N, C-alpha and C positions, 0 to 999 in steps of 0.2 A: 646418529643422524635421523633415523626413523622416529625415535622417541621425541626428538625436538619438533618434528613435523606434526606428530600426534598432539603434543602439548599446545602447539600453535593453533591447530584446528579446534581443539577443545576450548581454548580461550576465545577464539573468534565466534564460536557457537554460543558461548555464554554471553558475550557482548551483544550478539544479535538478539538473543532472548530478552536481555535486559532492555534493549532499545525497543523491542516490540511491546513490552509492558508499558512503555511510555507513549506509544503510538496507537492510532486507531484508524480503521478504514472509514473514509468519508465519501459517500456517494452523492452524485448530483452537482458537484462543483468543479468537475474536471474540464479543462479546455481541450478541444480537439487535438489529438496526437500527444497529450500529456498525461495519460492514465498510467498507473503504476504496474498493472498486470491484467490478467483476464477479467472480463466483465462478469457480472453476476448471472447473466443469462447464457454464458458460454458462447457468445457470438464470435469471439476471438480469444486467443490464448496468450497474447504477448503485450508487454508495455508499449505505449506509443501508438496503439491502433484505434483509439477512440475516434469516431468519425465526426461527431458533433460536439459543440460546447454544451455543458450541463446535462449530459446524458444521465438519466436517473439510475442506470445500471453500471456506470463507470465509476471507479474509485481511485483515490489517492491516499497515501498514508500521511496523516497529520498528527501533531502532538495532541494527546488526549485533552478533551474539553474544547478544542478549536472548532470542530465540525458543528456543534450546536449553535455556535455564534455566527455561522455563515448563512447567507440567503440560499435557500434550496438545499442546504447541507442535511444529510440524513445518515444515520448509522445502519440503515438497511437498504439493500439494492433491489 
């Protein structure tokens, strides 16, 4: 039973790593309350806490190559 749990955990970790290779943080395009996690300035620590639309330190994960095509999209916060 424990081995099955360990195998499941390892496979989900691998899937997450593979997904992250295909995703990138995009700053400056988040709507208020729709950010993915803590902002770049550490003003808050959780998803969904962005106060304003388009905050330059707020980010959301997007497929690689998408951020460069968005108005105000930046790879740096």
